Wavefront OBJ file of the C-alpha trace (Angstrom):
o trace
v 184.522 199.608 114.173
v 187.372 198.486 111.901
v 189.779 200.613 113.890
v 188.642 198.993 117.121
v 189.060 195.544 115.598
v 192.525 196.446 114.326
v 193.507 197.736 117.769
v 192.298 194.512 119.366
v 194.281 192.405 116.923
v 197.425 194.448 117.556
v 196.971 194.114 121.319
v 196.469 190.364 120.992
v 199.596 190.049 118.849
v 201.610 191.973 121.430
v 200.334 189.665 124.171
v 201.229 186.562 122.166
v 204.669 187.963 121.425
v 205.274 188.550 125.122
v 204.174 185.020 125.954
v 206.383 183.651 123.221
v 209.403 185.468 124.637
v 208.814 183.809 127.999
v 209.311 180.409 126.443
v 211.597 180.859 123.458
v 214.592 182.957 124.291
v 213.204 185.950 126.170
v 214.292 187.459 129.482
v 212.641 186.525 132.773
v 213.040 187.799 136.326
v 216.646 188.067 137.449
v 217.871 188.554 133.900
v 217.904 184.824 133.099
v 217.332 183.992 129.433
v 214.604 181.385 129.025
v 213.616 178.896 126.362
v 210.895 176.317 125.699
v 209.453 174.814 128.872
v 210.585 177.639 131.157
v 208.410 180.296 132.800
v 209.078 182.557 135.769
v 207.735 179.830 138.079
v 208.252 176.487 136.332
v 210.808 174.380 134.475
v 209.167 171.613 132.463
v 211.045 168.423 131.594
v 209.831 165.211 129.935
v 210.672 161.519 130.321
v 210.164 158.741 127.754
v 210.444 155.383 129.503
v 209.344 151.753 129.285
v 206.460 151.055 131.678
v 204.878 148.074 129.906
v 207.509 145.988 128.067
v 210.903 144.355 128.626
v 212.209 146.927 131.131
v 208.847 147.763 132.753
v 209.816 146.909 136.375
v 212.960 149.029 136.089
v 211.103 151.812 134.271
v 208.428 152.092 136.967
v 211.060 152.132 139.691
v 213.085 154.725 137.757
v 210.094 157.055 137.583
v 209.568 156.676 141.331
v 213.161 157.707 141.977
v 212.917 160.704 139.637
v 209.616 161.902 141.097
v 210.930 161.499 144.629
v 214.018 163.604 143.971
v 212.109 166.467 142.361
v 209.422 166.388 145.039
v 212.091 166.879 147.703
v 213.850 169.593 145.693
v 210.626 171.435 144.914
v 209.791 171.467 148.614
v 213.090 173.300 149.112
v 212.275 175.830 146.416
v 213.235 174.042 143.207
v 215.949 175.387 140.921
v 216.553 178.995 139.940
v 213.423 180.039 141.820
v 211.303 177.598 139.808
v 209.562 174.312 140.534
v 210.518 171.432 138.244
v 207.759 169.406 136.570
v 208.402 166.145 134.702
v 205.883 164.768 132.188
v 206.242 160.968 131.880
v 205.274 158.988 128.765
v 205.457 155.207 128.192
v 207.050 154.158 124.898
v 206.871 150.426 125.660
v 210.440 149.974 124.335
v 209.070 150.743 120.853
v 211.256 153.227 118.919
v 208.440 154.260 116.560
v 206.111 154.993 119.466
v 208.911 156.931 121.152
v 209.314 159.152 118.091
v 205.592 160.002 118.162
v 205.716 160.728 121.896
v 208.769 162.930 121.458
v 206.854 165.070 118.960
v 204.029 165.300 121.494
v 206.097 166.516 124.456
v 209.197 168.218 123.059
v 207.715 171.616 122.226
v 206.783 172.271 125.860
v 209.916 170.842 127.524
v 213.262 172.488 128.156
v 214.977 169.089 128.179
v 214.377 165.367 128.395
v 214.978 164.256 131.964
v 215.086 160.605 130.907
v 214.988 158.562 127.720
v 215.191 154.824 128.343
v 216.678 152.400 125.854
v 219.455 152.373 123.278
v 217.107 151.548 120.329
v 214.914 154.484 121.322
v 217.884 156.845 121.458
v 218.944 155.724 117.975
v 215.487 156.530 116.624
v 215.309 159.918 118.350
v 218.814 161.177 117.576
v 217.917 163.120 114.387
v 215.141 165.053 116.141
v 217.202 165.610 119.276
v 220.085 167.029 117.263
v 217.777 169.223 115.205
v 216.037 170.599 118.313
v 219.333 170.938 120.242
v 217.836 169.253 123.321
v 219.679 168.084 126.428
v 218.852 164.406 127.117
v 219.331 162.312 130.232
v 220.057 158.831 128.865
v 218.682 155.872 130.823
v 221.322 153.542 129.454
v 225.068 153.288 129.181
v 225.770 152.631 125.508
v 228.965 154.068 124.065
v 226.985 155.066 120.970
v 226.121 158.420 122.579
v 229.751 159.387 123.217
v 230.822 162.377 121.168
v 227.277 163.742 120.988
v 227.022 166.691 123.399
v 223.251 166.309 123.761
v 223.433 163.150 125.885
v 224.117 162.815 129.583
v 225.525 159.488 130.783
v 225.268 158.800 134.500
v 228.220 156.474 134.904
v 230.400 154.543 132.520
v 229.613 152.585 129.361
v 228.534 148.953 128.932
v 231.842 147.932 127.383
v 233.788 149.242 130.379
v 231.338 147.455 132.674
v 232.006 144.207 130.784
v 235.776 144.717 130.994
v 235.584 145.276 134.744
v 233.178 142.389 135.293
v 235.423 139.992 133.405
v 238.457 141.351 135.243
v 236.629 140.603 138.520
v 236.032 137.014 137.417
v 239.742 136.576 136.760
v 240.791 138.164 140.046
v 238.194 136.605 142.316
v 236.554 133.593 140.661
v 239.419 131.574 139.222
v 238.940 132.430 135.544
v 242.297 132.076 133.808
v 243.928 132.472 130.378
v 242.705 129.794 127.999
v 239.194 129.692 129.491
v 236.027 130.129 127.425
v 233.488 132.726 128.589
v 229.884 132.714 127.428
v 228.368 136.093 126.540
v 224.648 136.355 125.794
v 223.656 139.807 124.607
v 220.849 141.812 123.043
v 221.261 142.769 119.406
v 221.759 146.510 119.052
v 223.685 149.167 120.938
v 223.326 147.782 124.460
v 224.446 144.220 123.933
v 226.911 144.836 121.145
v 228.608 147.630 123.078
v 229.056 145.260 126.043
v 230.381 142.548 123.722
v 233.033 144.939 122.471
v 234.314 145.229 126.034
v 234.362 141.503 126.754
v 236.181 140.777 123.487
v 238.704 143.503 124.239
v 239.659 142.023 127.616
v 239.555 138.491 126.208
v 242.136 139.545 123.649
v 244.274 141.077 126.382
v 244.065 138.067 128.702
v 243.972 135.057 126.375
v 240.302 134.205 126.857
v 237.775 133.067 124.254
v 234.298 134.637 124.092
v 231.482 132.288 123.075
v 228.865 134.649 121.641
v 225.081 134.239 121.719
v 223.145 137.155 120.233
v 219.447 137.366 121.154
v 216.457 139.670 120.694
v 214.550 141.435 123.457
v 211.612 139.118 122.706
v 213.683 135.979 123.459
v 212.770 134.810 126.949
v 213.699 131.099 126.986
v 217.457 130.846 126.632
v 217.752 127.064 126.902
v 219.422 126.815 123.489
v 221.981 129.491 124.343
v 222.839 127.854 127.667
v 223.168 124.488 125.916
v 225.687 126.066 123.551
v 227.638 127.386 126.522
v 227.650 123.985 128.216
v 228.782 122.266 125.034
v 231.602 124.796 124.666
v 232.718 124.246 128.255
v 232.469 127.865 129.415
v 233.699 128.662 132.916
v 231.645 131.843 133.361
v 228.801 133.716 131.655
v 228.240 137.391 130.928
v 224.681 138.641 130.374
v 223.989 141.918 128.573
v 220.213 141.718 128.306
v 217.073 142.259 130.373
v 216.032 140.794 133.734
v 213.924 138.042 132.156
v 216.902 136.837 130.140
v 219.202 136.898 133.185
v 216.750 134.761 135.120
v 216.459 132.298 132.256
v 220.242 131.968 131.892
v 220.759 131.404 135.616
v 217.867 128.987 136.044
v 218.609 126.885 132.959
v 222.358 126.793 133.657
v 221.749 125.525 137.168
v 219.287 122.895 135.955
v 221.747 121.443 133.415
v 224.692 121.391 135.807
v 226.473 124.461 134.442
v 227.222 125.890 137.869
v 229.391 128.861 136.911
v 229.530 132.536 137.977
v 227.333 134.921 136.006
v 227.953 138.664 135.642
v 225.159 140.871 134.308
v 225.199 144.517 133.275
v 222.970 146.660 135.484
v 219.808 146.528 133.311
v 219.892 142.722 133.548
v 218.716 142.611 137.155
v 215.685 143.560 139.175
v 215.145 142.315 142.752
v 211.782 140.771 141.895
v 213.752 137.978 140.166
v 214.853 136.634 143.529
v 211.328 135.456 144.347
v 210.939 133.540 141.054
v 211.902 129.886 140.441
v 215.282 131.176 139.250
v 215.868 132.870 142.594
v 218.077 130.177 144.192
v 220.347 130.041 141.140
v 220.623 133.825 141.049
v 221.510 134.022 144.733
v 224.203 131.423 144.253
v 225.828 132.609 141.037
v 224.801 136.118 139.970
v 226.895 139.279 140.197
v 225.899 142.657 138.774
v 228.295 145.298 137.451
v 227.133 148.911 137.220
v 228.257 152.452 137.928
v 225.089 152.869 139.980
v 225.199 152.091 143.685
v 223.269 149.095 144.988
v 220.335 150.448 147.011
v 221.837 148.973 150.195
v 225.291 150.533 149.731
v 226.728 152.048 152.899
v 227.504 155.525 151.523
v 226.037 158.921 152.497
v 224.213 159.433 149.223
v 222.853 155.899 148.960
v 221.683 155.859 152.577
v 219.899 159.199 152.232
v 218.232 158.116 148.985
v 217.144 154.786 150.470
v 215.680 156.407 153.589
v 213.723 158.891 151.467
v 212.534 156.142 149.123
v 211.304 153.924 151.970
v 209.400 156.847 153.476
v 207.821 157.878 150.173
v 207.089 154.372 148.841
v 206.820 151.996 151.830
v 205.430 149.174 149.685
v 207.837 149.542 146.744
v 211.108 147.722 146.097
v 214.181 149.909 145.411
v 216.308 148.982 142.415
v 219.873 149.807 141.400
v 219.251 150.948 137.823
v 215.637 151.867 138.613
v 214.907 154.028 141.645
v 218.555 154.697 142.526
v 219.309 155.669 138.936
v 216.203 157.860 138.586
v 217.020 159.695 141.809
v 220.660 160.162 140.819
v 219.950 161.235 137.259
v 217.610 163.910 138.583
v 220.375 165.018 140.957
v 222.780 165.394 138.030
v 220.135 167.245 136.013
v 219.643 169.616 138.928
v 223.371 170.412 138.876
v 223.109 171.205 135.156
v 220.038 173.404 135.656
v 221.715 175.260 138.507
v 224.835 175.856 136.425
v 222.680 177.192 133.593
v 220.911 179.455 136.065
v 224.259 180.731 137.340
v 225.149 181.437 133.707
v 221.849 183.356 133.328
v 220.826 181.096 130.432
v 217.961 178.609 130.804
v 217.614 178.058 127.069
v 218.306 174.727 125.394
v 221.666 175.955 124.146
v 222.448 177.352 127.576
v 221.654 174.028 129.221
v 224.037 172.172 126.903
v 226.787 174.683 127.587
v 226.256 174.310 131.332
v 226.271 170.504 131.147
v 229.798 170.438 129.776
v 231.126 172.862 132.357
v 230.548 170.349 135.156
v 233.398 168.281 136.579
v 234.171 166.609 139.890
v 230.456 166.139 140.615
v 230.143 164.122 143.834
v 226.897 162.169 144.240
v 227.740 160.862 147.702
v 228.460 157.402 146.362
v 225.300 157.030 144.272
v 227.629 156.789 141.281
v 230.986 155.015 141.504
v 233.387 157.925 141.274
v 233.029 161.674 140.640
v 231.502 162.714 137.315
v 233.319 164.803 134.719
v 231.242 166.060 131.766
v 233.805 168.393 130.216
v 234.741 165.958 127.421
v 231.710 164.468 125.592
v 233.999 161.954 123.856
v 234.710 160.174 127.156
v 232.406 158.624 129.758
v 232.135 160.808 132.889
v 233.671 158.011 135.000
v 235.225 154.583 134.460
v 234.505 153.244 137.936
v 231.840 150.662 138.784
v 230.371 148.747 141.674
v 230.227 144.961 141.731
v 227.390 143.447 143.721
v 226.146 139.952 144.601
v 222.497 138.934 144.439
v 221.214 138.839 148.037
v 217.556 138.774 149.036
v 218.299 139.909 152.602
v 219.149 143.524 151.679
v 217.078 146.339 150.120
v 217.236 146.145 146.348
v 218.483 142.552 146.324
v 222.157 143.408 145.774
v 225.019 143.482 148.272
v 228.147 145.383 147.263
v 231.366 143.399 146.853
v 233.800 145.986 148.171
v 233.708 149.613 147.037
v 234.024 151.376 143.711
v 236.591 149.815 141.415
v 238.301 150.832 138.179
v 239.971 147.924 136.393
v 243.474 148.574 135.093
v 242.407 147.476 131.619
v 239.512 149.957 131.705
v 241.864 152.882 132.349
v 243.617 152.595 129.002
v 240.647 151.306 126.971
v 239.125 153.814 124.556
v 235.366 153.444 124.100
v 233.943 154.375 120.733
v 230.618 155.811 119.642
l 1 2 3 4 5 6 7 8 9 10 11 12 13 14 15 16 17 18 19 20 21 22 23 24 25 26 27 28 29 30 31 32 33 34 35 36 37 38 39 40 41 42 43 44 45 46 47 48 49 50 51 52 53 54 55 56 57 58 59 60 61 62 63 64 65 66 67 68 69 70 71 72 73 74 75 76 77 78 79 80 81 82 83 84 85 86 87 88 89 90 91 92 93 94 95 96 97 98 99 100 101 102 103 104 105 106 107 108 109 110 111 112 113 114 115 116 117 118 119 120 121 122 123 124 125 126 127 128 129 130 131 132 133 134 135 136 137 138 139 140 141 142 143 144 145 146 147 148 149 150 151 152 153 154 155 156 157 158 159 160 161 162 163 164 165 166 167 168 169 170 171 172 173 174 175 176 177 178 179 180 181 182 183 184 185 186 187 188 189 190 191 192 193 194 195 196 197 198 199 200 201 202 203 204 205 206 207 208 209 210 211 212 213 214 215 216 217 218 219 220 221 222 223 224 225 226 227 228 229 230 231 232 233 234 235 236 237 238 239 240 241 242 243 244 245 246 247 248 249 250 251 252 253 254 255 256 257 258 259 260 261 262 263 264 265 266 267 268 269 270 271 272 273 274 275 276 277 278 279 280 281 282 283 284 285 286 287 288 289 290 291 292 293 294 295 296 297 298 299 300 301 302 303 304 305 306 307 308 309 310 311 312 313 314 315 316 317 318 319 320 321 322 323 324 325 326 327 328 329 330 331 332 333 334 335 336 337 338 339 340 341 342 343 344 345 346 347 348 349 350 351 352 353 354 355 356 357 358 359 360 361 362 363 364 365 366 367 368 369 370 371 372 373 374 375 376 377 378 379 380 381 382 383 384 385 386 387 388 389 390 391 392 393 394 395 396 397 398 399 400 401 402 403 404 405 406 407 408 409 410 411 412 413 414
């Protein structure tokens, strides 16, 4: 009886060891090494996004774009002979909640498809570095540069601000000696963008009038009053959609009729049907590496057609659905490269990520993407778009992709 029990225990241990090898560095069919989240039939990823707080409309749209892309790819066979599954969790833009959710999902995921929010990334960095996990960053803060774990889809907020301010000088009559208002979130997002605006201001003889705010600040009457009193001739917004709407609406109501340029996360098309809508349509421009949903490019048109078919009642968004779709496309390229390298472990995925250059998204991102140098953003090009309620996504491109001269020589810092 004891011998039978011992034999059963040994057999069970051998079974568990075999299962463990399938998920933590063993060999699978085709000789591909596999790690956590990978079986012979499935690759599991996880996403930590904001579905209930300041970026909820963008977060929900982002998830739609991600799910759409992987649905289409899985119908074609997936990657490396495996279907891709993405587990989505809502952190509500709360870093502490995000840390708890990361612990919940990380053991069973090869990589993080998406993590939304610079404060969340800051909180998760120690665990991400310890676990050696590849992370798709839903944000464009320069704070992740130099860390090989993070994938940026596009350029950084500071380069966006440089190019947006350059646009104002080229196209909207802003000149040396002018004062420019800049309202920005405290933390990586806003302060990274401010670094860019101050850099170009120093180059061009402009003065930046700063107004730092928190994500919980929704009425920006005091900040706009400060801008009016200072006599600003344009405003930059590096905050959320609610804050952009407040700036535009209040500025218009007090007679401060000046152009406004927002970083991509500062706009969602739902704003155009609010009381601030007329002011936004008149004065708002958005700067982002992501294509406006209505962009006339092969990649953007294909993504928009697929989105409309899959979600006929949903509204596409530039840094929501378009971003989610594109980020999944970039992740697929990384997974395929890892498969080609016969290494679907976490370390193998990171190696593959930094072997990718010249990645063409069909215009979904402004410029080809080069991930071979983690110290630099994969592109420095952006799109500028005007708020326009007559086109899908509420943004109409102002020309094509552009790379400001000042952005070419500027060196972003982590």
